[in-house]
N, C-alpha and C positions, 0 to 999 in steps of 0.2 A: 837593467831595470831602473827606471827613474824614480823621482820622488812624487810624481803626479799620481793621482788616484786612477788606477786602471784595473778593472776587474778582469779576471782570467777569461771570462766569456768573450771579451772584446780583443783579445790578443792572440797571436799565433800560438799553437800548442808548444809548450816547452817540454823537453824530455822529463824534467822533474815532475811536471804536472801529470803527464801520462803514466809515469811510474807509480805515483801516488793513487791515481784513479784506478789503476790496474788492481791495487790491493783493497782500496776502500769502497769503490763503487760496485759492490755486489749487494744483494738484498739486505736491507736493514734487519729483516727477520732472521737471516743467518747469523748476523752479529748478536742478535738478542739470544739465540740459542747458545752461542759461545760465551757471551759476556754476562748474561742474566740481566735482571732489571736495572742495575746501576748503569749499564752501557758505558763502563769505564775500561779503557784499553791500556791499563798500566797496573803496577803492583798494588796490593792491598796491605793494610796493617792489621794482621791477625793478632789477637791476644794469645798469650801462652796457653797451650792446650786446646785451643779452639779448633773445631773440625774444619778441614780445608774447604769443603763445599758448603756445609751448613753455615759457616761463618763468613763466606765469601762476600755477600752483599754488604753486611755491616762493616767488614774490613775495608771495602772500597769507600764507603761513606766516611769511615773513621779517617782514612787517608786524606780525603778532600777537606774535612774539617780541620785537620792538622795543618794542611797547606794554607787554608784561609786564615788561620790563626797566625802562622809564620809570616804571611804577607801583610798582616795588619789590615785585612780587607773587610772586616766586620763593620757595617754601617758606612762603607765608603761611598763616595758620590759616583765613582765610575771605575770599573776594572776591565782588564783586557785578558782574554785567553787566546793564545797563539797556537793554532793547530787544535781547535777546540772540540774536535770529535763530535760526539752526539749531544753535547751541550750540558752534560751533568754538572760540571763545575759552574757554568753560567747560571743554571737553574737553582742550584743549591746556595750559591753565594747571595742571590737575590731573595729567594723565598725564605730561607732559614737564617741567613746571617745579615740581612738588612741592607745589603748594597743596593743603591738606588738604580744603577744601570750597569749592565754587563754586556760587553761586546766580544764576539768571537770571530776569528778568521779561520777559514778552512778552504782547501782546494776541492773538497768533495761535495758535489751537488746533492747526493743522496743524504749526506749528513745534514746539510742545510734543511732539506725537506723534513727530516726527523726533528730537528730542533724547532722549526716553525710549528710542527704539529703539537709541541708541548704547550703552546698557547700562553707563554709567559710574556706579558707586555713589557717587562723590564729587561728582556733579552733581545739583542740584535745579533744576527748571524750573517756574515758577509762572505761570499765566495770570491776570494782574492788571495794573492800571495802576501805573506807578512811584509815583504819588501815594498809593496805598493800601499800599505795601510798608513793613512794619516789621520790626525784627529785635531780638531780646533781646540778642544779642551783636553788638557793632558790627564793621563790616568793616575789614580792614586796607587794602584797596584797592578801587577801583571803576572800571568802564569804561562808556562809552557811545559806540558806534561807529556814526556816521551814523544815529542814531535820534532825536536831539533835534528834528530837523526836523519830526517828527510830533506833538510834544507840546503845541504851542500853536496855538490856532485863529486863522486869519487874520481871522475875522469880529469879533474883539475890537477895541475901540479901542486905539490905539497905547500909551497908558499902561498899559492892562490887559495887553497882550501882554508888555511888559517886566516887569510884576509877576508874570506867569505864569512867565517864565524865572527871575525872581528867586526865586520859590517853589520851582522845580525845584532850583536850586543850594542853597537853604536846606535842602531835604529831603535832598539827598545829603550835605550837611554833617552833618546829624543822624544819618546812618547810618554815618558813618566815625569811626574812632578818631582821636584827636588826632594830627596830622602824617600822617594817612593820605593817600594820593595818589589823584587822580581823573584818568584819561586819557580825553580826549574827542576824537572826530573829528566835525567839525561844518561844515556848509555855511553860508555867509552869501552875501548878494547885494550887488552894487554897483548904483548907479542905472543901469538899462538904457538903451541908446540907443533912440531912437524909430524903430524899424524894424518894419514891419508883421509880417513873418514871426516875428521874435523875440517881439514882444508876443503874437501868436497862440499861439506855442508855450508861453510862460509862463502864459497863461490855461489852456491844456490841462493843464499840470502841476497848477495850483492848483484848477481847477474840475472836472476829470475824473479824472485818474490819482491825484492825492493831494488829494482834495477837502478844502478847509478848512485844510490844513496850512500852516504859516508858516515860511519861511526868513528869518531876521532880517538886518538890516544889521549889520555888524561892531560898530559902536559900541553897538548895543542889547545885543548879547551881552556885551561887556565891562562895560557898565553893570550888567547883571543879575548878573554874578559878584560885583561889589561887594567887600566886605572879608571875605567868608566864606572865601575862599581866597587864597593867594599864587599868582600866575602864575609858574610855574617856566619854562615855555616856551610860545611860540606860533609856529607855523610853517605857512605856506601851502603846501599840497601838492596844488594843482590837478591837476597832471599825473598823479599816482598814481591819481586817480579817473577822469580822462578816458581814460587808457590802459586801465583796467579795463573801462570801458563799451565801448570799441572791441573789446576781446577778447571780451566777452560777445556783442556783435552778430555777430561771426564764428562763435562757438559756436552761436548760435541759427540762423544761416543754414545751417550744415552739417546741422543736424537739425530744420529747420523743419517738415517734414512730420510728424515724430513729435510735435513740440511742439503742432502743431494738433490731432492726434489725441488728445493727452492733455488738451487744454483746448478751444480753439476758434480759428478764424481771427481773430475779433475780439480775443481776448486776446493773440495773438501780434502782431497789428498794433499794439496798444497798447504792448507792450514794445519793439517795433522803434522806434516813434516816440519814446518817452520816453528810451530809452537814447541815441539819436542827439541828442536835445535836450540831455541832460546833458553828453554828450561835447563838443559844439561850444560850449556856453555856458561850460564850464570852460576850453576852449582859447581862447575869445575874452575871457576874464577878466570875464565877467558874474557867474559864481559863483566863490566861493572855497571851498576845502576845508581848514580849519584843523586841525592837530594841536595840541591844547592840553593841557599838563600842569599840573595844579593840586595844591596841597598845602593840606590843611585847616588853617585858623587856629583857635586856641583858641576 
């Protein structure tokens, strides 16, 4: 992948692209059933004692507001969201927090359709790989919320995987202004116990639902950041993601019949299995979910 601007539409299909579209290019209405109005596919920030489902939407918006604050993105001229999903961060940072322009990159064509339908003139959504994204004017701040797990292929040798993560951080560094902040939500994995069910479930995630994607060990991620950024904060927020997965499973159970009608029984079963896997592996401390705040070094 070169530095020239090349949209995914004009390039041969890459394994990573097809794996991502396998998961994300189902009906947006199915995702609305699961995720609710916020359409955020990551952990939420519940207040103590707040009901898991009743508080879900506000917990998601609360998380985004915290990220925007940490990124110092309020009133920014231009911000970037890498793997921008259904555009909730892009919409919120412009409409509520005064950013003048927000750009998102995604590999999902259905997500672009959804973001375009929001009708926000200050938001631009582009179907392309992060590696192909360039900008004439550098960004004040950037986000990547539980998307980096998709960006490196598990089939690469270990050294090349770290180099791929290192390339990612180097590219984000090149897109940011000096002292610009980058807020990342990112899963890492601990060495799993040798339990057959767990190992079968991890194989399902890697070989079927998120084929070829790689969740790194924590030391690999830190090694890849290197000296491009100063680490302002690193905080493990496993429970925010496990609680979100539990809420989404309840949402799906309530409208399961409609979700099947909008997709298929096979798709719904896949989602039920993988959401349960993520919930219990986060609870059992197999997976981490780090909030990492980085500041660009010169």
